[in-house]
Each structure stands twice: as structure tokens, then as C-alpha cells.
C-alpha atoms as a printed R data frame, in Angstrom:
    type eleno elety resid chain resno       x      y        z
1   ATOM     1    CA   MET     A     1  97.085 50.139 -167.723
2   ATOM     2    CA   SER     A     2  94.603 48.205 -169.806
3   ATOM     3    CA   PRO     A     3  91.349 49.588 -171.258
4   ATOM     4    CA   GLU     A     4  88.551 50.255 -168.749
5   ATOM     5    CA   ASN     A     5  85.626 47.926 -168.218
6   ATOM     6    CA   ASP     A     6  82.006 48.930 -168.796
7   ATOM     7    CA   GLN     A     7  81.418 51.688 -166.215
8   ATOM     8    CA   THR     A     8  77.749 50.787 -165.758
9   ATOM     9    CA   LYS     A     9  78.744 47.503 -164.111
10  ATOM    10    CA   TRP     A    10  81.133 48.869 -161.486
11  ATOM    11    CA   ARG     A    11  80.538 47.710 -157.936
12  ATOM    12    CA   GLY     A    12  82.607 49.208 -155.114
13  ATOM    13    CA   ILE     A    13  86.213 49.912 -156.062
14  ATOM    14    CA   ARG     A    14  86.873 50.819 -159.705
15  ATOM    15    CA   PRO     A    15  88.115 47.664 -161.440
16  ATOM    16    CA   THR     A    16  91.219 47.294 -163.553
17  ATOM    17    CA   ASN     A    17  91.687 44.670 -166.205
18  ATOM    18    CA   PRO     A    18  93.846 42.684 -165.666
19  ATOM    19    CA   PRO     A    19  94.049 43.288 -161.889
20  ATOM    20    CA   GLU     A    20  96.968 45.508 -160.993
21  ATOM    21    CA   ALA     A    21  98.536 46.370 -157.670
22  ATOM    22    CA   ILE     A    22  97.265 49.803 -156.609
23  ATOM    23    CA   PRO     A    23  99.707 51.413 -154.172
24  ATOM    24    CA   VAL     A    24  98.216 52.616 -150.867
25  ATOM    25    CA   THR     A    25 100.100 55.029 -148.653
26  ATOM    26    CA   GLU     A    26  99.318 56.379 -145.214
27  ATOM    27    CA   SER     A    27  99.765 60.144 -145.102
28  ATOM    28    CA   THR     A    28  99.437 60.454 -141.319
29  ATOM    29    CA   PRO     A    29  99.110 57.729 -138.718
30  ATOM    30    CA   LEU     A    30  95.859 57.383 -136.776
31  ATOM    31    CA   THR     A    31  95.779 58.944 -133.326
32  ATOM    32    CA   ASP     A    32  93.636 58.306 -130.277
33  ATOM    33    CA   VAL     A    33  90.427 60.306 -129.985
34  ATOM    34    CA   LEU     A    34  89.836 61.369 -126.399
35  ATOM    35    CA   VAL     A    35  86.260 61.772 -125.216
36  ATOM    36    CA   ALA     A    36  85.750 62.927 -121.663
37  ATOM    37    CA   PRO     A    37  83.046 64.588 -119.592
38  ATOM    38    CA   SER     A    38  83.256 68.317 -119.179
39  ATOM    39    CA   ALA     A    39  83.343 70.063 -115.809
40  ATOM    40    CA   GLY     A    40  79.994 69.717 -114.062
41  ATOM    41    CA   ASP     A    41  78.562 67.486 -116.825
42  ATOM    42    CA   PRO     A    42  78.963 63.730 -116.257
43  ATOM    43    CA   GLU     A    43  77.847 62.820 -119.797
44  ATOM    44    CA   PHE     A    44  80.319 62.128 -122.559
45  ATOM    45    CA   HIS     A    45  80.137 64.381 -125.613
46  ATOM    46    CA   THR     A    46  82.098 64.459 -128.819
47  ATOM    47    CA   LEU     A    47  82.796 67.596 -130.792
48  ATOM    48    CA   THR     A    48  82.297 67.773 -134.513
49  ATOM    49    CA   LYS     A    49  84.074 70.041 -136.945
50  ATOM    50    CA   LYS     A    50  82.390 72.113 -139.610
51  ATOM    51    CA   ARG     A    51  82.749 70.877 -143.155
52  ATOM    52    CA   ALA     A    52  81.639 73.566 -145.618
53  ATOM    53    CA   PRO     A    53  78.862 74.178 -146.554
54  ATOM    54    CA   ALA     A    54  77.367 72.324 -143.551
55  ATOM    55    CA   ILE     A    55  75.547 74.386 -140.932
56  ATOM    56    CA   ALA     A    56  75.130 71.660 -138.265
57  ATOM    57    CA   ASP     A    57  75.784 68.011 -137.486
58  ATOM    58    CA   LEU     A    58  72.305 66.447 -137.512
59  ATOM    59    CA   GLN     A    59  73.686 63.304 -135.883
60  ATOM    60    CA   ALA     A    60  74.888 65.120 -132.748
61  ATOM    61    CA   PRO     A    61  71.769 65.909 -130.667
62  ATOM    62    CA   THR     A    62  72.266 68.310 -127.770
63  ATOM    63    CA   SER     A    63  68.826 67.814 -126.214
64  ATOM    64    CA   ILE     A    64  65.521 66.037 -126.748
65  ATOM    65    CA   VAL     A    65  62.367 68.063 -127.399
66  ATOM    66    CA   ASN     A    66  59.189 66.392 -126.150
67  ATOM    67    CA   VAL     A    67  56.419 68.967 -125.928
68  ATOM    68    CA   ALA     A    68  52.747 68.439 -125.122
69  ATOM    69    CA   VAL     A    69  50.424 71.435 -124.820
70  ATOM    70    CA   ASN     A    70  46.718 72.043 -124.316
71  ATOM    71    CA   LEU     A    71  45.562 75.262 -125.959
72  ATOM    72    CA   VAL     A    72  42.243 77.084 -125.672
73  ATOM    73    CA   VAL     A    73  40.960 79.046 -128.661
74  ATOM    74    CA   VAL     A    74  40.932 82.781 -127.930
75  ATOM    75    CA   GLY     A    75  39.886 85.415 -130.450
76  ATOM    76    CA   GLY     A    76  38.914 82.817 -133.058
77  ATOM    77    CA   SER     A    77  42.562 82.035 -133.949
78  ATOM    78    CA   GLU     A    78  42.933 78.851 -135.972
79  ATOM    79    CA   PHE     A    79  46.709 78.782 -135.521
80  ATOM    80    CA   HIS     A    80  48.101 76.855 -132.559
81  ATOM    81    CA   ASN     A    81  51.844 77.465 -132.249
82  ATOM    82    CA   LEU     A    82  53.539 74.532 -130.579
83  ATOM    83    CA   TYR     A    83  57.264 75.248 -130.426
84  ATOM    84    CA   THR     A    84  59.663 78.044 -131.382
85  ATOM    85    CA   VAL     A    85  63.193 76.910 -132.259
86  ATOM    86    CA   PRO     A    86  65.734 78.728 -130.032
87  ATOM    87    CA   GLY     A    87  68.558 80.817 -131.531
88  ATOM    88    CA   GLY     A    88  71.743 78.972 -132.513
89  ATOM    89    CA   LYS     A    89  69.884 75.649 -132.836
90  ATOM    90    CA   LEU     A    90  68.208 73.445 -135.419
91  ATOM    91    CA   LEU     A    91  65.186 71.385 -134.419
92  ATOM    92    CA   VAL     A    92  64.982 68.013 -136.140
93  ATOM    93    CA   VAL     A    93  61.267 67.194 -136.054
94  ATOM    94    CA   ASN     A    94  60.397 63.484 -135.934
95  ATOM    95    CA   HIS     A    95  56.742 63.433 -134.917
96  ATOM    96    CA   VAL     A    96  53.886 65.943 -134.631
97  ATOM    97    CA   THR     A    97  50.340 65.094 -133.567
98  ATOM    98    CA   GLY     A    98  47.195 67.052 -132.735
99  ATOM    99    CA   ALA     A    99  43.568 66.652 -131.687
100 ATOM   100    CA   TYR     A   100  40.675 69.099 -131.275
101 ATOM   101    CA   SER     A   101  37.921 69.020 -128.634
102 ATOM   102    CA   THR     A   102  34.962 69.000 -131.031
103 ATOM   103    CA   ALA     A   103  34.060 67.796 -134.516
104 ATOM   104    CA   ARG     A   104  33.786 71.444 -135.683
105 ATOM   105    CA   PRO     A   105  37.017 71.608 -137.762
106 ATOM   106    CA   ASN     A   106  36.801 70.534 -141.392
107 ATOM   107    CA   ASN     A   107  40.576 70.283 -141.846
108 ATOM   108    CA   VAL     A   108  43.764 70.000 -139.842
109 ATOM   109    CA   TYR     A   109  47.084 71.421 -141.067
110 ATOM   110    CA   PHE     A   110  50.570 71.017 -139.644
111 ATOM   111    CA   TYR     A   111  52.929 73.862 -140.446
112 ATOM   112    CA   ILE     A   112  56.294 75.543 -140.096
113 ATOM   113    CA   LYS     A   113  56.021 79.325 -139.748
114 ATOM   114    CA   VAL     A   114  58.946 81.335 -141.094
115 ATOM   115    CA   GLY     A   115  58.475 85.031 -140.376
116 ATOM   116    CA   ALA     A   116  54.899 85.738 -141.475
117 ATOM   117    CA   VAL     A   117  54.673 82.837 -143.957
118 ATOM   118    CA   TYR     A   118  53.106 79.449 -143.128
119 ATOM   119    CA   TYR     A   119  54.461 76.351 -144.890
120 ATOM   120    CA   TYR     A   120  52.099 73.382 -144.569
121 ATOM   121    CA   PHE     A   121  53.621 69.905 -144.588
122 ATOM   122    CA   LEU     A   122  50.452 67.889 -143.908
123 ATOM   123    CA   THR     A   123  46.797 68.633 -144.596
124 ATOM   124    CA   GLU     A   124  44.005 66.189 -143.733
125 ATOM   125    CA   PRO     A   125  40.224 66.276 -143.360
126 ATOM   126    CA   TYR     A   126  39.145 66.296 -139.710
127 ATOM   127    CA   GLY     A   127  36.523 63.923 -138.250
128 ATOM   128    CA   ALA     A   128  35.124 63.442 -134.742
129 ATOM   129    CA   GLY     A   129  36.109 65.315 -131.584
130 ATOM   130    CA   TRP     A   130  39.458 64.304 -130.102
131 ATOM   131    CA   GLU     A   131  40.398 62.486 -133.306
132 ATOM   132    CA   TRP     A   132  44.198 62.349 -133.383
133 ATOM   133    CA   HIS     A   133  46.100 63.286 -136.516
134 ATOM   134    CA   THR     A   134  49.758 62.363 -136.657
135 ATOM   135    CA   THR     A   135  52.619 62.954 -139.016
136 ATOM   136    CA   ARG     A   136  55.923 61.149 -138.775
137 ATOM   137    CA   VAL     A   137  58.395 63.346 -140.547
138 ATOM   138    CA   HIS     A   138  62.096 64.041 -140.444
139 ATOM   139    CA   PHE     A   139  63.075 67.574 -141.290
140 ATOM   140    CA   PRO     A   140  65.221 70.282 -139.718
141 ATOM   141    CA   ALA     A   141  63.599 73.551 -138.647
142 ATOM   142    CA   ASP     A   142  65.958 76.534 -138.396
143 ATOM   143    CA   GLU     A   143  66.241 78.936 -135.467
144 ATOM   144    CA   THR     A   144  63.199 81.165 -134.851
145 ATOM   145    CA   TYR     A   145  60.959 78.877 -136.962
146 ATOM   146    CA   ILE     A   146  57.652 77.978 -135.310
147 ATOM   147    CA   VAL     A   147  56.124 74.502 -135.553
148 ATOM   148    CA   GLY     A   148  52.364 74.360 -135.129
149 ATOM   149    CA   CYS     A   149  48.955 73.067 -136.082
150 ATOM   150    CA   ARG     A   150  45.923 74.787 -137.577
151 ATOM   151    CA   PHE     A   151  42.340 73.621 -137.243
152 ATOM   152    CA   GLU     A   152  39.627 75.336 -139.312
153 ATOM   153    CA   PRO     A   153  37.047 76.531 -138.426
154 ATOM   154    CA   VAL     A   154  37.206 76.952 -134.639
155 ATOM   155    CA   ALA     A   155  35.197 78.633 -131.885
156 ATOM   156    CA   ASN     A   156  36.316 80.504 -128.775
157 ATOM   157    CA   GLY     A   157  36.582 78.342 -125.653
158 ATOM   158    CA   GLU     A   158  37.213 75.107 -127.556
159 ATOM   159    CA   SER     A   159  40.587 73.452 -127.077
160 ATOM   160    CA   SER     A   160  43.272 71.416 -128.809
161 ATOM   161    CA   THR     A   161  46.030 69.123 -127.616
162 ATOM   162    CA   LEU     A   162  49.283 69.069 -129.547
163 ATOM   163    CA   ARG     A   163  52.474 67.026 -129.221
164 ATOM   164    CA   LEU     A   164  55.876 67.373 -130.828
165 ATOM   165    CA   PHE     A   165  58.879 65.079 -130.553
166 ATOM   166    CA   GLY     A   166  62.329 65.763 -131.972
167 ATOM   167    CA   TYR     A   167  65.783 66.885 -130.966
168 ATOM   168    CA   LEU     A   168  67.945 70.007 -131.029
169 ATOM   169    CA   VAL     A   169  71.405 70.279 -132.553
170 ATOM   170    CA   ASP     A   170  73.842 73.175 -132.285
171 ATOM   171    CA   LYS     A   171  74.465 75.222 -135.395
172 ATOM   172    CA   TYR     A   172  78.092 75.714 -136.329
173 ATOM   173    CA   VAL     A   173  79.434 79.199 -135.616
């Protein structure tokens, strides 16, 4: 085999100089992949296999999550929990939006709550009443995580409207 070309200029398959025949062998022939509906479920599903260290196949949604809630402030709580991820699932969040009934809040925060800790992924100043704040994100939230929104400050009896859109995937067992 001749000396190698400049590695910084490789595109696609590693070049040889001069071109040489690279033997290709087939270790096992391709087989048909059967996809069929399960009993009582007319939809077609494919199964994926775990490849370490993967915990889930983010491209195999099991259900869509489209949540819209209206919450009333009770006890002065600034935290408005929107969705808790069920056990054995990952929630892939695509879109979160929120609005508050008055111009009272100074800031709006979107968060993921893990145990007792809040992780904020968007913070913005708040304006007029019913001003919508939206974040288009793409991140997985693990089981038992809570997705929510925080307005500060708030007053009892005031309300917020929150929406979340994403999808659930099964975690590998």
C-alpha cells in the first residue's frame, strides 16, 4: 500500500493512492424485517434494541404529550407545575409556553424540577397581562421530572395558562 494522503482533506471513504481494490465481504445476508400490528392495536410499531450505553430510542415515540392547563395561584406559590414525566418514560420536550393574567410578574422562568432542585432553561422579563412567552426547545426529561413555569411575584386568585408539547418514549429495561 502506498503512503497515505493528507488526512485533513479526506472526504467520505479513506482514500488510497494509487486506488486499490478494497475487498468487501458479506458476513450475513440481509433478512426481511416483519412489522405487524399487535393484538388489539391496529397501529404498526417497530421494536428497537438497546445499544449500550443508550437508555432510550428518542426516535421511537410511544405517545404525544399536548397539555394545556389553567392554574389559579393559591398560597402565593410562584411555581406552576405543568407535567410530571411518568415512570419508565422519557419526555422529549419540544415547546413550552405560558401567560399570566396580570402585568404583576417581573419575570417568567421555565424549569425542570428534579427532586427539590429547579433547573431553569429560559428566563425572560414579563410585560403586560396575558403576554405569551414561548420556548422552542428539544431536550429529554427523565421519569419523575416535573416541567413547569414560574412567574414572580404573584398574588392569590390570579391565574396562568401553560402549554407543553412533546412526546414520550419508553426507556430500555
